[in-house]
LORORO-708550 format. One record per residue (C-alpha): residue in one letter; x, y, z. Coordinates in steps of 0.001 Angstrom, whole numbers, padded with zeros to 6 digits, always signed. Layout:
BEGIN
aXYZ...
# end
This chain:
BEGIN
m+169979+108672-017567s+171404+109746-021307s+174521+111593-020897t+172722+114450-023892v+170712+115623-020670p+172072+119222-019945a+173713+119045-016409y+171710+122188-015199f+168108+120056-015808e+166126+118839-012884s+166662+115240-013527r+170255+115980-013062f+169032+117086-009506e+166759+114223-008704n+169414+111972-009438a+172109+113505-007123i+169515+113512-004440v+168692+109594-004998a+172350+108639-005108d+173046+110087-001817l+170054+108549-000679a+171483+105152-001311r+175346+106087-000698v+174616+108014+002852g+171469+107741+003682g+171098+104036+004017w+167755+103977+001377r+167304+101425-001248v+166765+102724-004596v+163696+100762-006365e+162433+101403-009580q+159071+101318-010335d+159432+097343-011079g+155367+096311-010805g+155593+095740-006945y+153845+098936-006218d+149685+098327-005928v+148293+101666-007278e+144673+100649-005356r+146490+099808-002286a+149119+102351-002546v+151312+099681-000828d+154779+098090-002255t+153786+094450-001656a+157363+093394-002875r+159080+094945-000013l+156026+094600+002101f+156192+090527+001673e+160113+090871+001486f+160359+092377+004635l+157708+089994+006450g+159701+086872+005159k+162615+087802+007434p+163783+085788+009805s+162102+087645+012805q+158845+087315+011723r+159393+083751+009693k+157735+081672+012485r+154390+083896+012644m+154029+084156+008988d+154470+080310+008828r+151811+079826+011403l+149539+082116+009238r+150565+080218+006009a+148970+077517+007415a+145937+079047+008716y+145167+080575+005008g+146247+076966+003491g+148826+078143+001238e+151036+081203-000490a+148679+082475-002756d+145816+082726-000150l+148705+084068+002952q+149585+086907+000254r+145954+088016-000215g+145000+087579+003164v+147534+089525+005029l+147774+092066+002108k+143795+092620+002649r+144390+092824+006446i+147000+095156+006296t+145169+097894+003931d+142141+097153+005619q+144305+098569+009041l+145865+101521+006917d+142620+102711+005724k+141327+102784+009658r+144335+103315+011338g+147172+104913+008755v+150347+104118+008610l+151829+105851+011512d+149895+103963+013835v+150540+100639+011622l+154052+100945+011769r+154249+101663+015229n+152060+099016+016897g+151606+096317+013759v+148438+094596+012784k+146737+091295+014627d+145803+088720+011979q+143996+085523+013402g+146030+085665+016614v+149169+086318+015123d+151072+089923+015866l+153009+090952+012880e+155428+094197+013085l+155416+096217+010307a+158715+097908+011552h+161308+097232+014215f+162822+100276+015862k+166527+100899+017145p+166499+099594+020642e+168506+101204+023483g+171750+099869+025446a+173866+096938+025231e+171401+094191+026117a+169228+094895+023223t+170971+092794+020911d+168595+090539+019244a+166382+093579+018716l+169238+095762+017041a+169488+092490+014732h+165662+092891+013777y+166249+096653+013341r+168771+096012+010359e+165815+094067+009107n+164126+097271+007957i+163792+097946+004371l+163878+101690+003749s+163110+102110+000153v+163030+105279-002474t+160824+105491-005954p+161569+107884-008415q+159120+108891-010468l+156044+107196-009089r+153130+106440-010998y+150752+106622-007991s+147469+106998-009715a+145303+104279-011122h+143038+107603-012540n+145733+109511-014545g+149649+109377-015304n+150957+111627-012741s+154096+110601-010876l+155765+111680-007736d+159635+112723-008104l+160482+110971-004867a+158422+108831-003070f+159440+106864+000284f+158523+103769+001575v+159319+101594+005040n+158953+098154+004507g+156668+098991+001650l+154233+101195+003464p+154808+104875+001694v+155866+106984+004493a+156875+110276+002538t+157035+111984-000960a+158724+114867-002661e+158597+116816-005144l+161819+118408-006734k+162134+121891-008963n+165140+123480-010119p+166114+127243-010165p+168432+126991-012871t+165349+125903-014999g+163113+129221-013968q+161266+126748-011490t+161530+126767-007800v+160161+125597-004423a+157336+127638-005143h+156258+125746-008045a+156466+122291-005979m+154041+123637-003545r+151679+124852-006158q+152049+121206-008015y+150816+120227-004748r+147979+122121-004282e+146827+121801-007814d+147865+118679-009164r+148033+116201-006775d+144266+114730-005755p+144413+114675-001958r+141684+111785-002331e+144060+109385-003976k+144718+106650-001303l+148684+107603-001267f+147838+110928-000005t+145018+109672+002346k+145895+107419+004883r+149179+106676+003485a+152487+109144+003163l+152813+111171+006501v+154876+114002+005366h+155275+115564+001604f+158264+117741+000952a+158341+120946-001828v+162247+120719-002264d+164415+122933-004645t+168245+123513-004388d+168044+126695-001912e+164839+125450-000142v+162530+122927+001675h+158755+123610+003014m+156607+120339+003755t+153144+119762+004770t+151805+116384+006572r+147910+116965+004778l+147499+117881+001349a+143969+120072+001147r+144129+121736-002637r+144312+125251-002183k+144305+125246+001411t+147239+123249+001747v+149569+124884+004862f+153573+124563+003763l+155910+125342+006646p+159386+126214+005848f+161668+123601+007066n+164985+125330+006715q+168277+125751+008648g+168529+129238+008641s+170384+131752+006128n+173277+130772+008020g+173080+127110+009305p+171228+125654+012236s+171538+126990+015765k+173153+130227+014093v+172368+134183+014041g+170098+134816+010852g+166932+134629+009020k+165190+132240+006965g+166154+129946+004308n+169619+128036+004189r+173139+128948+003516k+174280+129120+000176n+178573+128459+000452v+177695+124551+001208e+181036+122604+001082k+180714+119175-001460s+181774+116937+001561e+178536+118471+002954g+176828+117558-000449s+177167+120387-002288y+173603+121828-002198p+172137+124127+000386t+169391+121310+001027a+171615+118581+001189y+170773+118305+005143l+167427+116914+004034w+168195+113672+002466r+171799+113026+004161e+170941+113954+007890v+166915+114231+008172l+166061+111332+006024e+169333+109491+006640r+167769+106289+007739d+168614+106299+011693a+167199+109501+011795f+164252+108973+009744m+163347+105928+011478e+163852+107901+015085i+161676+110752+013724l+158773+107626+012808q+159527+106457+016335r+159456+109326+018534f+158681+112812+016841l+155758+112403+014498s+152520+112648+016464e+148613+113836+016598e+147518+116699+017690e+143347+117155+018436n+142398+120621+017369g+138798+120434+016076g+140157+117327+014270t+143263+115291+013908t+146818+117150+012767l+149858+115174+012254i+152278+116788+013338f+156331+116533+011823p+158744+118500+013591r+160112+121659+012120f+164056+121364+011449h+165177+123576+014704q+162811+121186+016956w+164185+118086+015642h+167725+119499+015235a+167580+120684+019103v+166629+117749+020520r+169234+115645+018442e+171978+118188+019471i+171223+118284+023330t+170666+114294+023413k+173859+113487+021464h+175837+116095+024275a+174005+114010+027203a+174874+110612+025724r+178692+111390+025419h+178797+113813+028674g+176481+111815+030991s+173821+113706+033629g+175161+116791+035902e+174944+119236+032529n+173334+122208+031628y+171669+123359+028537l+170020+126767+027845a+167616+126582+024445q+166947+130191+023749h+163855+129881+021204s+161941+132432+020116a+158225+132332+021069g+156383+130613+018117s+159090+128091+017943g+156587+125535+019252k+158419+124653+022462s+155836+122381+023760n+156526+119858+021171t+159933+120438+021009i+159739+119751+025235a+157534+116814+025045w+160273+115338+022343l+163435+116121+024475a+161293+114428+027537l+160726+111329+025346r+163676+110899+024419l+165457+111158+027640v+163527+108318+029187d+165387+106013+027310l+168796+107863+026341h+171836+105477+027114t+175158+106512+027288l+177644+105970+024176s+178476+101997+024057d+182042+103327+022960r+183554+103696+026432k+186542+105704+024598k+184075+108383+023455l+182769+109119+026679e+183471+112659+028754g+182844+114042+032085r+180530+112103+034534a+179858+109872+031541r+182647+108012+032537g+181433+107224+035709i+178029+106178+034709g+179555+103956+032297p+179061+103073+028619d+175560+101588+027254v+173735+102296+030529p+170328+104757+030898v+171442+108271+031582f+167944+109807+033427d+166026+107482+035925k+163240+110250+035883i+162401+113113+033668l+160614+115980+035175v+159189+119027+033607v+158418+121845+035610t+155243+123881+034182d+152752+125475+035066r+150841+125347+031583t+148139+122896+031568v+148602+122823+027735l+151922+121449+028107n+150823+118669+030373d+148116+117926+028163q+150918+117904+025133l+153137+115521+027211s+150299+113088+028390a+149233+112677+024764t+152696+112353+023491v+154071+109590+025902k+150788+107644+025292n+151201+107637+021951f+154920+106625+022067v+155091+104493+025652r+153112+101609+026086t+153864+101189+029515r+150763+101767+031920g+151689+104841+034263a+154605+105935+032146f+153568+109790+032792k+151974+111745+035455a+151157+114773+036434v+151511+116313+039881t+149001+118913+040328g+148233+118588+043821d+144467+119405+042889d+143318+116474+045350g+145720+117980+048195g+148102+115084+047759k+151070+117034+046210s+153671+115557+048032a+152307+111710+048344g+151841+111970+044634l+155639+113090+043960l+157187+110824+046252d+155324+108029+044455a+156099+109368+041048l+159567+109396+041908q+159720+105970+043915d+157359+103905+041200s+160263+102245+038655t+157130+102591+035813t+156742+106204+036227r+159225+107730+033859i+157865+111453+032878v+156408+113499+035719t+155269+116923+035644v+155204+119433+038458t+153805+122810+039093l+155865+125193+040690q+153854+125610+044053t+153947+121656+044081f+157635+122071+045102p+157798+122694+048194y+155509+120573+049857a+157755+117445+048322l+161324+119092+048561k+161572+116866+052201l+160027+114045+050686m+163051+113854+047841k+165715+114015+049947e+164829+110411+051008l+165681+109210+047805p+169493+109501+047464g+171389+108392+043860l+168781+109442+041860r+169438+110660+038596c+167152+113434+037180a+166569+115274+033859i+164820+118747+034701i+163048+120266+031888a+161718+124259+032955d+159334+125636+030771e+159492+128972+029600a+160470+129196+032733h+159590+130644+035802s+161086+133062+038237s+160499+130800+041497q+162715+128576+039582s+165423+130827+040423g+167068+131148+044165t+166021+129069+047102t+163118+126736+045541s+165870+125508+042959k+168532+125285+044972k+166424+123429+047810v+164993+121290+044452r+168455+120125+043727a+169782+119516+047222a+166674+117274+047942l+167794+115430+044850s+171275+115077+045620d+172548+111945+047456s+175195+114047+049257g+172466+115848+051387e+174304+119573+050840d+172427+122631+050340d+173688+125751+048626a+173605+129264+050017d+170132+131103+049926t+169647+133177+046204a+166604+134283+046827a+167952+137804+045719e+168733+136545+042443d+165031+135957+041847d+164535+139057+040149g+160518+138196+038754v+161850+137122+035191p+160140+134269+034095e+162765+132006+032931a+164626+129018+034611a+167875+130612+035644d+168129+127404+038337p+171576+127755+039817l+173892+124582+038690a+177135+125468+036881e+180338+124097+038600r+178411+122809+041795a+178804+118447+041923y+175329+117572+041314p+176094+114588+039212n+172966+113254+039355l+170926+116189+038071s+170841+117993+034593f+168969+120918+033816f+167217+121727+030673a+165937+125439+029825f+164072+126789+027362t+163380+130714+027518a+162930+133474+024554t+164508+135842+026460p+167580+135158+028707k+169142+137552+031271k+172611+137621+032066k+172755+135583+035224t+170438+132475+033404l+173427+132996+030237n+175913+132571+033172l+174596+129648+034729f+172918+127577+031674g+175163+129136+028949v+178210+128284+027318k+181324+129774+027096r+182279+130909+023542d+185566+131609+021903d+185114+135157+022182g+184556+134670+025746t+180836+135286+026545m+178119+133106+027385g+175491+132037+024910p+173010+129573+024379f+173599+126006+023702h+170801+125726+021130l+169230+128523+019514y+166234+129801+017509s+166082+133288+017207m+163416+135925+016856h+164423+137084+013863q+164336+133398+011963a+160883+132874+013479v+159234+136295+012331d+161292+135764+008738e+159654+132219+008509g+156041+133317+009251f+155778+131480+012142i+155401+134929+014290l+154699+138130+013691d+156493+141315+014120v+155163+143111+016638l+157131+146291+016107s+155834+146864+012211r+153359+149874+013364y+154384+151805+016515i+153070+154463+017281t+153912+156965+020394y+151827+159777+021902d+153855+162595+024334r+151819+164109+026838s+150989+167559+026799f+148916+168921+030793q+148872+171964+032627l+149462+171382+036757v+147650+173841+039212n+148381+174125+042826k+146497+177384+043995a+148245+176942+047602v+151403+177847+046330q+150751+180021+043095d+151460+183341+045176t+153263+182798+048531t+156467+181118+049502g+155636+180563+053098p+154873+177456+054542e+152253+176509+051916d+154891+176552+049325p+157107+173901+051134e+161294+172980+050200v+161038+169298+048584d+163298+167173+047128v+162756+167980+043222k+163738+164818+041880k+161122+162865+044044a+158520+165724+043780k+158688+165333+039868a+158179+161533+040284a+155203+162452+042767l+153990+164770+040511m+154350+162467+037297r+152608+159259+038878m+149421+161872+040115v+148788+162653+036596d+149326+159332+035107v+146241+158341+037306s+144573+161773+037486d+140739+161874+036229v+141509+164257+033078r+144039+161967+032148i+142268+159017+032600r+139051+159979+030772e+141265+161213+027819l+142710+158083+027481a+139641+156618+027958d+138065+158309+025035l+141421+157637+022626i+141407+153970+023636v+137238+153533+022755r+137741+155664+019563h+140586+153978+018296f+139228+150365+018847h+135764+151119+017617r+137086+152467+014121y+139881+150568+013390i+140351+147524+015924a+136694+146103+015855p+135985+144992+012247q+139648+143325+011839m+139470+139218+011648g+136081+139821+010642g+134863+140948+013912r+137080+138769+016359s+140011+140752+017061k+141058+141883+020487a+143146+144679+022604m+145113+144263+025509v+145881+147878+027823v+148983+147307+029841t+148657+149680+033093g+151457+150465+035827s+149488+149743+038725r+146292+147942+040305r+144610+151056+040903h+145795+152531+037233a+143821+149666+035954v+140997+149917+037794l+140412+153361+036855l+141160+153109+033407h+138715+149928+033145r+135951+151960+034420a+136489+155274+032068i+136846+152439+029393e+133176+151089+029742k+131529+154870+030969r+132640+156129+027592r+131769+152908+025618k+128459+153066+026946e+128154+156894+026930l+128866+156094+022865r+126744+153003+022784w+129257+151061+021300e+129289+147296+022208d+132473+146144+019980c+134449+147244+023016r+133175+145823+026175a+136421+145766+028668l+137122+143246+031405v+140409+143877+033824a+142948+141786+035210f+144883+142107+038793s+145891+140508+041458g+145081+140820+045367e+142809+143005+046941l+142368+146867+046248r+140941+149845+047821l+139266+152482+046190d+136696+154541+046819g+135747+153148+050201q+135073+149280+048383q+137185+146670+048675l+138044+145424+045246t+139127+141874+043204e+139052+141138+039742s+136600+138906+040247r+134318+141292+042120v+134618+143990+039114n+134094+141243+036182g+131521+139612+037693f+133365+135628+037440s+135959+134380+039147e+139525+134632+037877q+139520+131189+036370r+137258+131823+033729l+138663+135191+032368p+140715+133681+029680a+137890+131546+028631a+135275+134755+028429f+138015+137198+026557g+138554+134373+024376y+134974+134056+023069t+134034+135476+019748r+130737+135785+018381a+131872+135319+015145d+132922+131790+016035d+129998+130586+018055p+128668+127364+016469h+125247+127931+018500g+124898+131508+017241t+123750+133026+020693g+122920+136336+018651g+124413+138757+021586a+123223+136439+024447k+126796+135716+025910d+128986+138762+026674e+131640+139401+023859y+134702+140956+025522r+137364+142806+023280v+139522+144917+025434l+141579+143487+028366v+143263+146058+031171v+145784+144337+032915a+148213+145507+035788d+150984+142979+035892k+148786+139757+034517y+148493+138051+031086q+152225+139763+030574t+153564+137100+030305g+152791+133318+028889f+149312+134322+027529d+148713+133179+024389q+145506+134479+022807p+146061+134680+019182l+142737+137104+018407l+145175+139567+020440t+146329+142642+017379t+146394+145645+019425m+148148+147053+022835y+147595+150564+024289v+150818+150648+026435d+150729+153152+029415k+153332+151668+031454k+157021+152545+031478l+158431+148848+029764g+162181+148266+029398g+164306+145204+029030v+162676+141614+029007q+159856+142955+029933a+159265+145276+027524v+159964+142136+024967q+157462+139603+026896t+154429+142274+027299l+154490+143056+023402s+155139+139702+022507r+151677+139080+023553l+150681+140016+019952n+152905+138170+017767r+150770+134787+017532t+149518+133894+013922h+145712+132880+013508p+144128+132255+010320h+142114+135295+010181k+145183+137714+011338s+147377+139499+009483q+150658+141528+009789n+149004+144758+008934d+146198+143977+011577l+148730+144759+014439f+148482+147962+016073i+150775+149301+019199l+149797+152715+020985d+152491+153509+023529f+151930+156671+025813r+154993+156286+027784n+157702+154688+025903t+159521+156234+023190a+160304+153968+020168d+163754+153884+020605e+163965+152483+024213i+161827+149855+022623a+163823+149109+019666a+166915+148968+022052a+165067+146368+024492f+164164+144216+021434q+167692+144000+020006d+169016+142345+022734y+167144+139448+022219y+166002+139878+018390s+169116+137657+016718t+170714+135631+019758t+171379+136800+023090l+175181+137227+025065a+176472+137968+028283d+179962+138879+029274e+181553+135939+031306v+181496+136227+035379d+184668+137079+037561p+184132+135769+041043n+186913+137858+041794l+184803+140472+042339l+183710+139777+045380y+187166+140036+047034e+186974+143817+046047r+183658+144635+047931h+185090+141993+051029s+188070+144236+051507e+185900+147872+050766l+183545+146594+053622l+186073+144795+056136a+187633+148281+055966s+184835+149895+057024d+184525+150727+061158v+181237+148659+061252l+182536+145151+060691d+185402+143231+062827r+187237+139866+061071d+187244+138138+064782e+183202+138437+065119i+182851+137180+061337a+185332+134395+061859e+183662+132990+064902f+180084+133454+063517d+181054+131144+060998r+182943+128235+062921l+179676+128348+065139c+176979+128125+062427l+174937+124871+062792p+175419+121781+060461g+173307+122637+056961e+172618+126097+058136d+173860+129669+057457t+173444+130893+061212p+174799+129740+064556a+172125+129357+067230h+169908+132181+067924a+171671+133465+071161d+174692+133238+069379m+173239+134986+066207v+172037+137853+068061r+175460+138275+070228l+177879+138195+067831t+176215+140750+065304g+174846+143040+068292p+178594+144725+068513a+178593+145879+064498l+175018+146507+064930e+176158+149280+067502r+178639+150673+065538f+176355+150975+062584g+174164+153268+064879e+177031+155509+065853l+177957+156003+062208i+174420+157085+061863g+174943+159587+064342h+177926+161455+062770d+177886+160234+058886g+174561+158965+057700t+175975+159110+053687a+178550+156718+055050a+176346+154554+057274e+173413+154195+053685k+176764+153630+051628f+177796+150525+053812r+174276+149765+054116g+174090+149522+050099r+177117+147915+050038l+176674+144923+052027d+173231+144206+050583g+175272+144346+046582y+177527+141306+048435q+174634+139230+049508r+173278+139199+045863g+176484+138772+044540y+177969+135849+046753g+174641+133620+046400f+174670+134397+042771l+178710+133760+042419q+179040+130728+044712l+176918+128778+042247i+179241+129829+039303a+182449+128864+041008k+182477+126203+043598w+185525+127940+045380v+183339+130502+046401s+181821+129078+049388e+184671+126963+050074d+186965+130546+051111a+185912+130911+054635d+186265+134861+054177l+183799+135317+051873r+181412+132804+053369g+181784+134424+056370l+180702+137810+055484y+178099+136558+053606r+176842+134475+056547f+177387+137262+058982g+175758+140270+056550g+172657+137903+056139i+171791+138645+059479l+173425+141859+060040l+171402+143399+057196g+167928+142341+059019r+168858+143790+061937l+169979+147144+060645p+167748+149950+061809r+165356+150749+059014r+166116+154323+057198a+164466+157334+058374e+160897+157475+056931e+160938+160601+054363r+158649+163309+054917g+156000+162511+051841i+155141+165819+049580d+151800+167063+049903l+150218+167318+046541s+146565+167276+047886r+145896+170706+046169t+148050+170202+043099e+145434+168922+040471v+145860+168364+036570a+143895+171108+034915e+144145+170090+031663y+145899+166394+029458r+145956+165677+025981p+147799+162824+024718v+149329+164030+021356k+150361+161752+018570s+154350+162097+017987s+155613+159168+016057e+153871+156252+014000q+156727+153756+012272r+157752+150501+011843i+160830+149975+014348r+163545+148009+012478l+166236+145656+014358s+169169+144662+013300a+169369+141106+011950e+173146+140232+012316e+173613+142188+015878p+174054+140069+018939g+172590+141455+021972t+174819+141871+024693l+173683+142168+028315g+177081+142850+030077g+178537+141074+032727f+177370+140650+036523t+178852+143456+039039v+178646+143065+042789d+176992+146545+042775e+175121+148403+045868r+171809+147806+046119g+169135+150183+046796p+169920+153890+048053g+173561+154095+048790g+173125+157360+050507e+175935+159256+048045r+173309+161173+045884t+173015+164995+047720p+169258+165553+047264e+168596+168779+044980t+165904+170958+046761g+163431+173506+045317r+160291+175044+046186l+156908+173184+044980s+156146+176203+043188d+158944+176083+041087v+158716+172348+040415i+155498+172443+039108a+156812+175622+036611e+158980+173619+035476i+156922+170772+034749n+154308+172787+033293d+156901+174619+030826m+158226+171127+029813y+154756+169525+029037g+152463+172498+028504l+154157+175655+027416g+151637+177294+029272l+149329+175792+026799r+145698+175741+027794q+142320+174128+026864e+141098+177492+025434h+144321+177593+023098i+142454+174498+021023d+138775+174847+021756g+138829+178537+020497p+140270+178586+016942i+137881+175034+017039v+134948+177021+017139d+136428+179899+014914v+136647+177077+011911a+133482+175330+012861e+131963+178803+012118q+134011+180190+009420t+133974+176878+007314p+130701+174805+007861r+131406+172616+005049l+134509+171598+006974k+132393+170877+009854k+130127+168535+008029a+133157+167087+006442a+133878+165505+009467a+131703+162873+009785k+132573+161004+006811a+136386+161852+006205s+139346+160024+007195p+141173+161478+010032e+144158+161925+007368d+141847+163836+004949f+140266+165644+007797k+143362+167006+009344r+144925+167652+005842l+142099+170108+005509f+141357+171486+009049i+145252+172162+009319a+145518+176119+007716p+142344+177319+008605f+143474+176043+012320r+146950+177411+011907k+145326+181118+010958r+142677+181106+014318f+145503+179975+016470l+147925+182460+015667a+145718+185417+015671r+144616+184718+019152v+147889+183614+020873q+149461+186829+019132a+146782+188629+020437d+147553+188118+024394p+150941+189018+025929e+151220+186060+028308d+151092+183901+025137a+154255+185214+023562e+156602+181571+024485l+153650+179793+023019f+153633+181986+020091r+157609+181985+019107a+157626+178353+020297y+154689+177550+017871n+156313+179207+015189n+159948+178242+015725r+159639+173979+016859r+158089+171541+014026d+157362+169140+016513l+155274+170960+018508r+153295+172532+015801d+152922+169332+014396l+151561+167897+018178i+149410+170772+018526d+147534+170703+015029s+147189+167187+014895e+145747+167100+018803a+143405+170157+017547a+142076+168196+014378r+141537+165127+016645r+139569+166891+018889a+137485+168613+016123q+136581+165505+014357k+135697+163921+017470d+133578+167032+018947w+132304+167507+015023g+131625+163972+014043
# end
């Protein structure tokens, strides 16, 4: 190139990339020398050079004889290959070759695993990876591509480069592909697999050109580098040794010869979704698989890996690609580089015998099945053990014993049936991949799985107390010696237990994930939506009435535990008829007005409730209200587990909905707008789903745009529940999202999300905490060291208890002493119970972190003894319930209190704190505050009502209607905001006149004048009610 070209021109950028590809990436630079056939879109020169390599020389000789000469050979073979390319595409031809006149021609050799594959490695080195700058690819025009990439003469990728210093960016490259590259060109149809739009700062890619409908996805590392806290884009500060450019990772790492051939071999896959879509891994998916398998190859089995990958990260594909890579992963060939258990396995040997994927998602089963079939030619290499045919145990045993079966998917329900069978398979090295994973994976079930697969036959102590319902794969392993078993856990919301069991220790002492793709980056890159962008909260305003306690302090006005009475009254308010009616009306009207028209009539909403009764009552009210209004666009379903007795009826989800639970996802997902048969209303369309502890996790319905929250949420549950809205859809935009929250504040939700927004860390656990609790418990008058020691000594082999008679005999004295303690100090007795329960939970977890915990006879003895004693301790005295039968909610109004976008810190990691050995449940330390029920009701009314009654709102509304009839007529046409602006002034005047006239309303009058928040709430509610009544 001429040295007169300025240094900042795009050609300089192109030359730098090409030079790096040749020097670092292992590519051959080929100028357009006549070898490229524009009609066939094949570099024939490199194709026949590859076919002439030693590995295929004999095959080509056979074909040369069959065709009758060199010219006919080249013409015939080229026609055969291009015909197959046109029918099957480049990817299939590269992977599976072409058969011509009984001769198998291979079009690529992929890198083998293991020392025994010496010949195959020589074949692999025959591959010709070439890059042609400024390829003139068309027979119809003079257009050229900046870079075209070939494997053995077959085009596999293209790139358009842009140079920000000259005013063009990656956006211009994407526009060039959309507007100037005809997707009908042979190169873009059945040839090139991926197209990169590249500038010095960013990379985007697509696998299908479709003019303006072309969808480009970001292919960037993240603003602070891969697996780091950050947002979209790439880090700006790149060392010269790393290639100088922020996008140098593309040509130095991804397109590096071995890496790119592995992508062709193991990653690229086809997905059927109303058509065939080619899937190229996003950068974080490729990087995660590469980093995890690199570590496993060096360290062998027996390691733990936690990947914190956000919703929308494509975990199904990542897991499928990881499983496939682990199938034939070998330890490093250089013994000196091996670490940990890999030294015992040795160099160049398979790391795992079997790959087990634990999932309840049929979509992942299907994805794995399709992926394995694409890559593994051996029949039976994949097996899904579902137990649908009743043969769960036998099916799993067959899969584990069959040497041809390499990847097995199992459900959580399948494990208990097969644990005994797996114990009979000693020495089997297994990789267990847990998908987003599941609460029952933590605790006893997981412990038994590990013990069954272990060749030692040892079993862990019971950790069921750790099964706290958080759906992630917190399988205990840590420093316990299970050299045959590795766990790979994927979750968006790891809790501190998971981080301590699976995480890696950081320089600052905290525990974090092995690999990270954060919620912040996923939102920033547009793979998921920001569910907190429009968060609307509501306050509760209501009045309680109990005629039995209004004018008496006698037996009808009992002395109650104030805290418990308040809780009972608030629970009663939540499911009261008046509140349910008001919420149903608000939900129906809001959905009909704002949500139903979204997405061309496709949008749907979820209503989150706190109990089955709550869900059924609210569902009934929603259905009743929408029928009264004759609106068909907000028909509702309800989802809850088990049975509920209500109003003398035994209800189940299927009885309420009129069809089975299994049919609900499909029924809720149906939209008339997408019905190809145009049923014209013959098929029911449901737009609202009312749930009670169901479908709040793992439910991927991209049509959900709105959530009505009537349940207290916190921590992981808040994130998982609200994240049901974050899925993208071609008809869905960020502006479509609504959350209306009747129970939580915006600050509470922000705090919950912040823990999982960038990355999640946990303070390291100190197992020595057990000694402190152990000493406290032994200092009590209940436990005796000798009794505990004898109990531990007599425990049966492999069990945590002695024979039944000894178990009862040895815990009897402590049980008697506890009874005596209750008699003279009930508070101390309950404190002991809470501490013992806390010790059991703490030991069950900490013995998984540090092996010495279970080897300490004192700690182990108390754990075993305490577990039985806890079960024998007398139940706490039943507390007399609070009679609220004559209490009712006289009126209720949900009043909008805020509407905002909740903003989170992009750089601040969430720190969950460390594990503590705390007391469990009531410890007997709280001295109940008591008071009269009437006083409790009055206090709640003051807090939530200020004496505000229905007539305080309705009266001024009537006055305004009479005095300003034109305003009343405007209610039907004006937007809520416009109507409120016109309504407030006349309403305030009439409201103040009414409350000022009544001495009993003096406090309300002062509060309305002095408290802007209350004034805004009352004004908003009055405007809403007036427009509802008048419109």
